[in-house]
N, C-alpha and C positions, 0 to 999 in steps of 0.2 A: 453786156453792153451792146445794143443793136440800133440800127436806124429803124424807125417805126412811126406809123401814123398815130395821132391822138385817138385814145379810146375814152369812153365814158367814165371809167374808173382811173384815169391818169390826172395827176396834177402837172400843171405846166409852169415852168420857171424860166424866165428870160434873162440872160446875163450876157452883157457885151455883145448883143445882137444875135445870140445863139439861144434857140429854144430847147430846153431839156425836158423830157417827160420822165415821170416816176409814178408807179402804181401808187395810189393814195394809201393803201394798206401797208405797203413796204415803207412808204414815206414816214407814217407814223410810228413804225417799229424802228426805223433807222435813224431818225432825226435828221439833222443837217448832214448832207452828203457832199464830200469834196472830190471833184474830178481833177486829175493832174496827168500830165505826160511825163515819163521818165526816159532818159537816154544816157545810161552810164556805160556804153560800150558793149557789155554782154547782155544787158536786158534793156528792152525798148518796148514802150507801150503805155497804155493808160493805167493809172491806179485810180481805184475808188476807196475812200475812207469814209466811215460814218461816225456820227457823234455817239451812236449806240451801236457798237459793232455787233454784227450778226454772226461772225465767225471769229475764229482765233487769229486771223492774220488779214493784211490788206489784199484785196483782190487785183491781180494784175491782168490786164487785157491787152492784147496785141493780135494782129493777123485774124481778127474776127472771132477770137475766143476769150474767155475769162477763166482765171484760175484762183483759187483761194490759198 
């Protein structure tokens, strides 16, 4: 998950005034993607979950990095 400028191969989705970009090919493979923020004390950051998971678990992103 990064801040980026739109590219020709990006799909744009606007939700509650925020614009999200996702590569069109990845969007087709992943389906609907849910972005959430978790803060449970020892773990804090964004989570990404897709309708069609591409890995064995959710990705957790914080401090500019993502892990699966």
